[in-house]
C-alpha positions in Angstrom: 3.1 2.6 15.0 3.5 6.3 14.2 0.5 8.5 13.8 1.2 10.6 10.6 -0.6 13.8 9.9 -2.6 13.3 6.9 -4.1 16.2 4.7 -7.7 15.4 3.8 -9.0 16.6 0.6 -12.4 15.1 -0.5 -11.7 13.2 -3.9 -8.1 13.3 -3.4 -5.6 10.5 -3.6 -2.5 9.2 -1.6 0.6 8.3 -3.6 3.2 6.3 -1.7 6.1 3.9 -2.1 7.1 1.1 0.0 10.7 -0.3 -0.1 11.6 -3.7 1.0 14.2 -4.2 3.7 17.7 -3.4 2.5 15.9 -3.3 -0.9 16.1 -7.0 -1.2 14.3 -8.1 -4.5 11.8 -10.3 -2.8 8.7 -8.8 -4.7 9.9 -10.3 -7.8 9.5 -13.9 -6.4 6.4 -15.8 -6.5 6.6 -16.3 -2.7 7.0 -12.4 -2.3 4.0 -11.6 -4.4 1.9 -14.2 -2.6 2.8 -12.7 0.7 2.1 -9.2 -0.4 -1.4 -10.4 -1.7 -2.2 -12.2 1.5 -1.3 -9.2 3.6 -3.4 -6.8 1.4 -6.3 -9.2 1.6 -6.1 -9.5 5.4 -5.8 -5.8 6.0 -8.6 -4.9 3.5 -11.0 -7.5 5.3 -10.6 -5.5 8.4 -10.1 -1.9 7.0 -11.8 -1.8 3.4 -10.0 0.5 1.0 -9.7 0.8 -2.7 -6.4 0.5 -4.7 -6.5 2.7 -7.8 -3.1 1.8 -9.0 0.0 -0.3 -8.1 3.3 -0.7 -9.7 5.2 -3.6 -8.2 8.9 -3.9 -8.8 11.4 -6.5 -7.2 12.5 -4.4 -4.3 9.6 -1.7 -4.0 6.1 -0.8 -5.1 4.3 2.4 -5.8 0.6 2.8 -5.1 -2.3 5.1 -5.4 -5.2 5.0 -3.0 -8.2 7.3 -3.2 -9.1 9.2 0.1 -12.7 8.2 1.3 -13.0 9.9 4.5 -11.0 11.6 7.2 -9.2 9.4 9.7 -8.8 10.7 13.1 
């Protein structure tokens, strides 16, 4: 996995977009939403984080997460 440089600002937010492979509209299906929900729950169990906002569309999502601490 790539190690991206992240700018740390206390009280700041990350805004990012995730697009499905070939922009396939899988997030608009019940199975797609269930898989996304399970993935988020699994990751949050290991690395807790807060989701301030999320917009789910059939082929991509937008989300905002607060910056809680500096990641080295």
